[in-house]
Structure formats: structure tokens, C-alpha cells
N, C-alpha and C positions, 0 to 999 in steps of 0.2 A: 580428140585423143591427147593432143599435145597440152591443152589445157587440162585435163584430169594427171598428166607427169607433172606439168610443174607445179600445181598443188601439193602432190606428193613428195615434190622435192623440197618446197619451202617448209612443209610440216618435218620432213625428216631433219634440214637445218634446224629450225625453231627446238627440235627437238634434242640436238646434239648439242646448241648453244646454251638452253637451259642445264642440262645434265652438267656443262662445261662449269657453269656459274655454282651448280649447288655442290659440286664438288671442289669448287677452291674454297667454297666458305666454309663447309667442313675443315678442310686442311689448316684453313686461319686458325680457325677454334682450338683445334689440337693443336696448335703449334702455341698459340696463347696460353692452352691450359699447361703446356710442356714447360713453356718459360716461367710462369709462377711456381710450379712445384720446383724449379732448379733453383728460382732468387728464394723461395723460404728454405731450402736443405742449405745454402750457401749461408742466409743468415744463422741457423742455428747451430753451422760449423764454425762460424765466425764468433757466436757469445760462447759456443762452448769452449774454442782455443782462447777468447779472452779471459776466461772465468767468472764472467760477470753472471748473475742470475737473471734466468729467462724472465721476460715483460710479462707482469701479473694482468690476469684476464680485469675488467672493470667490474666489479659487481652491480647486479641490480637492484633499482631502488625500489623498485616495487615488488615486494614479497608477499604481500597480503593479496591473493588473486580471487578473494571470496566476491561473487556477484550476488544479485538478489532479484528474483522475478517477480516484479508485480503485475497483477492483471486481476482480470473480474471475469465473469458469468455472465450471459445475454439475458435480458430483462431487468436492467440496474435502471436510475431514474438518472436524471441529469447530474443531481447532488452528488449522488457516490461516482458517478463518471468524472466530475469537478475534484473531489477527493482524493482519486487515485491518480490525476494528472499531478496535482499538487504535490503529491506523495513523490513523483517519480522528479518531481523538477528538485527537490530537496535531498533527494539521493542520487549523488552522478554515477553511482557504480549499480543503478538498477538497470533493470532491461524490460521489456515488454513483450507482450504475444497479442494475436485476436483470442477474442473471447471464446471463452471454453463454452461448449453445449451444454443445455442442462439434461442431455441424456447421456452425458458421459459421467461415469464415477471420479469420485475425486484421486484414485489414485494413480490416475491417467496422469493427474499434474507432475508426479515423480518422475515420468518418461519425458516431459515436456522439457523440464528443469534442467534433466539429463542433455537434452539436443539442444539447450541453451547454455549448456555450460553455466549452469547456476546450483551454487550450494546452500542457497536461502530464497523462500517461497512467501510474499504475501497474496492472497488472493481473497476477494471478496465476491459475496453473492446476495441475492436480496431474495425475499419471500414478501409477497402478497403487495409487491410495489411498496411496501412500508420499511421492511425490517431490513436492516444491513447486517450482516456478520463477514467478519473476516478471519481469515486464516492464518497462523504465523507457524512456518514451520520449519524444522532444520533438514535438510533433504540429501542423502536419503532412508537415513537411520534415525531420525526423530530428535526431540521431543517435537510436540506440535501443539498448538494451544488455538481454541474457538474462542471467539469475542462475540460480543452484542455492540455493536458500534451506533451508540447514542450522541443526540445535541452535535449533528456533523453543521460544521460555517466552514466555508472554506476563503481562499484568499480574497477573490474575487467578490464576495458575498459581503465579508466584514469591511473592507478599504480603512487598513488601519495604516497608522503613521510609520511601521516598522518598515524595514528592507534590508536586506544581505545581498551579498553575491553571489550570483547563479553557478553552482557547482564548489562553494567554499566549504569547508568540513566543519561539521557541527560538533559543540563541546555536550556532552549527553549527562543531564542531572537527575538522580533517583531522589527520592524523597526516601528519609528514615527508615519510613513503614516498611520499605523494600526487603528490609533483615529481619523482618520479625517470623518469617515463614516459610518454610520450604518453597512452598510453591510462589513465592514473589519473588524469591532468589532465582529460583529455574527462572520465571519469566525476566527480572534483569539482564540476566546474561544472554538472553533471548532476544532483547529488545537491545542490549551492546550490540551484537554481533548481526545484525540486521540493519540499525540505523548510523551506524557508524562508519565513515566514509575510511576506507583503507588509504594509508601514508603511500604519499605516491602514486595516485591513481593516475591515470592518462588522465581523464576528464575532470579530474578536482582541481581546486585553486590554492596555491600555498597560503590559505588565508582564514582564521578562525572569528567569524563576527557574529555567529548566532550560537545560538544553547535549546538544543530540544529538551525540555522537563517534564518528565514522570510524576506524579504525585498521587497519594491515595488517599482517596476520602467517601465514606458512605460506600464500601467495598466496593469501588469501582476507579480506574485508573483514567486520571485525568491528562491529557495531553496537551502541552503548549508549546509554541516556539517564537521565542524572543530575540531580538536584536542585541545585540554587545554595544551600548551606547560607549563611543572612546571618551577619555579624560573621565568623567563621574564614576564612570562604572554601573548606571543605571540600567535597566531593561526596558524595551520597548517592544510591546506583542506586533511580529508578524501574522502571523497565522501558518496552517489552518488550525483551527480546534474541535476537537471531538472527544467522548467519554468511550470506554472501553470497558463492559462488562465481563469477568471471565464466566465461562458457562462450563468450559473441560478442559483438560490436559491430557495428552493421549502419548504412551510412550515410542510409537511410531510417527511415521510422517504420514499425516492425512489419513490417523487411525490409529487400531491397535490397543492394546490392554490401556484402560482408563488408570492415570496416576493421581487425580485430584479432581472431586466433582465442587462447583459454588455449590452449597445448602442455601445458599440466599439469591440464589436466582429466582427468578421468574419469567416465563414465557411472554414475550410481548401479549399472545391471542389470552391466555389468563388475565394478565393486567387489563386488557382493554374489556375483558368481560366484567371484573371487578370495579370500571370506573362506570360502565353501564346499571349495573346492576345497583351500585349507589346514586344514581341520577336517577334511577327509576325509583328507589325507596325514599328520597327524598320529594320527589313527586306525590306519592302515595301519602306521605306525612301531612304534605301541606292539603291536600283533597279531605283526608281525615279530619285536620285541624279546621278546616272552614265547617264541614259535618257538623263538629261537635261546638262548633261557635254557633249554629245557626240553630240547634237544640238548647243550647243555654238562653239563648233570647228569646226562643218560645218558652220556656218554663218560668221565663222571668215575668213576663207580662202575661201571664195566665191567672195569676190570682191576683190583680191590679182591677179595680172598679174601671168601668166603662166611661172615658170622657163624653160628655152630653156634645162637647162642640169641635169633635174629632170628624163627623160629616159636613161641618158649615161650609167650606170652601171645594165640596163635591157636587158642581152642577149636575141636576140631574138632564138626560141627554132625552131629545126628543124620538120618538119611534114612530 
């Protein structure tokens, strides 16, 4: 009975002590807040009485808050994964996410970009472990463009001598051909908004030591990354390098009405089928040429007289 009463008294004392401490802490916080408010009011009254203008707030330097979501779908190969990692390194304003499941529809990416607070998106997907497709979209209103990615070479694979500071802001260089057609002008603006690092971005460095070059050749867009060499103004390639073949341009983000469709685009399956048919046609021509050669030789030797010494070295076999 005495032990139970002692424990009860200790608990009550502990509870009272904790309540007293919490009450003192709350009173201190309220007093500190009251002092801060009084100090601010006194300062504002003194400034008003002196006639001096109120101090202006320092404007923020980072105004362009666009972010790019760079990620891919499941089922890609190591080459596509390394390309995605290289692009993330080149764009300090990029964000990433886990791989998208194959069963998910493409419009789901708009919701992912909204959750990640991104206004642009670069999405990679692969078909048959061979063909890489890239989507570049302005989220959520569009437009968006779909490309076939060819001739992919990553930075680790090339081993080039060029180098640049990680996080530095690039110069964007476009071929004069981008001003020749409406679809290329649209792509130029889209690439400018995606690849250009915002000014004073927290993850960027205040240096410009490399340039991203986009050129148009053979109805394809060639991407190169060069280092700007100090002094002479020369360029040294860094990597990665790849070629984009435009498929379609859509008015919405990852869908919508088609604004442009490339008439020169040939699907990879049709290209592989044409290559196999050409190889089979060459083999068929080779076989037919051998048959015709044998027939010509037989016709040429048919009218000639028989040589009496033809069988002189043919020894008879004993049976």
C-alpha cells in the first residue's frame, strides 16, 4: 500500500513538473514573439517620422523556375540508360523519377510532372530492345514531339578529349535550316526551353564553357556537345552524340491532334524488312549467275570435237 502511494506521488510530481516546464516554454515563445512585433512597429514608426523611404526587399535572382523531368520506361538497354544519365548531367535543372511501367498510358506522365513540379519532360522508351524513341513535351498544354533516336554514343563510350564543368550553363547553337520550316522553328523553341539552364539556378555554375549544337542533315537532327577552348576559340567534342528523326508533332502533351507528320519517316521494322529483302535478292542473283555460267560453259563445249588425250591420265580402277 505504501509503495503504490509513493509511485502515485512520484507520477503526480513528474506530471506537474513537466506541465510547469511546458508552460514556461510557451510563455517564453509568446514573449519573444511580442518583443519582435514591438521592435518592428518601433522601427516602422521611426522610419515614418524621419521621412526616409522604407527598405526595399532584395529581388530574387532565380526567376525562371522551369524544371525538366528526364526519365524512361521499363525494358530499356544499357545504352539508353547511359544516354539518359548523360543528359541528366548536362542539365542541372533536370529531375528524375522511377521507370514508368509499360502498362501505363503516356498521359500519366503529365500527372507525374505535376507532382514533381516540372514544366518540361523528356521521356525515353524502347521497342524490341532495338529502337529508342524520345518524347519532348511542354507540360501540360503541349506541344509535344516524338523522335526516333539513332546512332547513340555515350560519353563513357566515346572517350573524347573534351571536358566541361559539371553544372555549367551551355550555349545553344542551331543550324540556319531551323528557320526554313514551321515545324523546325517549333522544335527550335522547344529545344531552347528544355536544354537551356535557367539563369541563377541553384544547381548551376556561373560559367559558360560548352555549347550544344543542333544541325539538320538528311531530314534528321544531329546533336553534338562541344567544349569551348579558351584562347583560340576552338571546339572540342565532349559527348554524348545522337541523331533524332522526327516522327510526329502533337498539339497536346503526349497526344492530341497531329500538327505535323514526317513524310520521309520509315519505321525501323520496314527498314529492317527492306534490308533483308535486298540481301535475299542479292543471294538469289548470285545463285542464278552461277547456274547461267554453268549452262554457258556446257553450250560452248558441246560443239567441239572430243580430245583423244582427254582420258590419258585417268587410270582404270581394279574391281
